[in-house]
C-alpha positions in Angstrom: 55.7 1.2 84.0 56.8 4.0 82.1 60.1 5.6 82.3 60.9 8.6 83.2 64.0 11.2 81.3 66.6 12.0 84.1 69.8 13.7 84.0 72.1 12.6 86.3 75.6 14.1 87.3 78.1 13.4 89.9 81.1 14.5 91.8 82.9 12.5 93.4 87.0 12.9 94.7 87.8 9.3 95.5 88.4 7.4 92.4 87.2 3.6 93.9 83.9 5.5 94.6 83.7 7.1 91.2 84.6 4.2 89.7 81.6 2.4 91.1 79.2 5.3 90.7 80.1 5.6 86.8 79.7 1.7 86.9 76.0 2.0 88.3 75.2 4.5 85.8 77.0 3.0 82.9 74.7 0.1 83.2 71.9 2.1 82.9 71.9 5.2 80.3 73.8 7.1 78.4 77.2 8.6 79.5 77.4 12.2 77.9 80.0 14.1 79.4 82.8 12.6 82.0 80.4 13.1 84.8 77.0 13.3 83.6 74.2 10.4 82.0 70.9 10.5 80.4 69.0 7.7 81.8 65.4 6.5 81.0 64.3 4.8 84.7 61.0 3.7 85.7 60.1 4.8 89.4 60.9 1.5 90.6 64.8 1.3 88.5 65.4 4.8 90.4 64.6 4.1 93.8 67.0 0.8 93.3 69.3 3.2 91.8 69.1 5.5 94.5 70.0 2.4 96.9 72.8 1.3 95.1 74.5 5.1 95.2 73.7 5.5 98.3 75.6 2.4 99.6 78.7 3.9 97.7 78.8 7.7 98.6 80.3 9.6 101.5 77.8 12.4 102.3 80.5 14.4 103.7 82.6 13.9 100.3 80.6 12.9 97.6 77.7 14.7 95.3 75.1 12.8 92.9 72.6 15.2 91.4 69.6 13.5 89.9 67.1 16.1 87.8 63.9 14.5 86.3 63.2 16.4 82.9 59.6 16.2 81.5 58.7 15.2 78.1 58.7 19.5 77.2 61.9 19.9 78.8 63.3 17.2 77.1 62.6 18.6 74.0 64.3 22.1 74.5 67.2 20.5 75.4 70.0 22.7 73.6 73.5 20.8 72.4 76.0 22.9 71.3 79.0 21.0 69.7 79.4 16.8 69.4 75.9 14.8 70.6 72.1 14.3 71.1 70.0 14.0 73.2 69.2 10.2 74.6 66.4 8.7 72.7 63.4 6.7 74.7 64.0 3.5 75.1 63.1 1.0 71.9 63.6 4.0 69.6 65.9 3.4 66.7 67.2 6.8 64.9 68.4 5.9 61.6 
């Protein structure tokens, strides 16, 4: 199953819930800013991740946003300052 590129952000005021969400995301992708991750996921992995996040989230207080970026859009990501766009899985940049 092919993987798609996602930008996932969160805003969670509770320290305990925020840590749980961050751990779920860190297990799958690259943290590019404090509450922003770039992650390559299959549809099944995305469904599993969303299910896990929903178990932690308080919908009245928390926000998680998942943006799917097509290959053309990923190629247009502009970074000012430090960092690079996360490469596809299995790609090594020397």
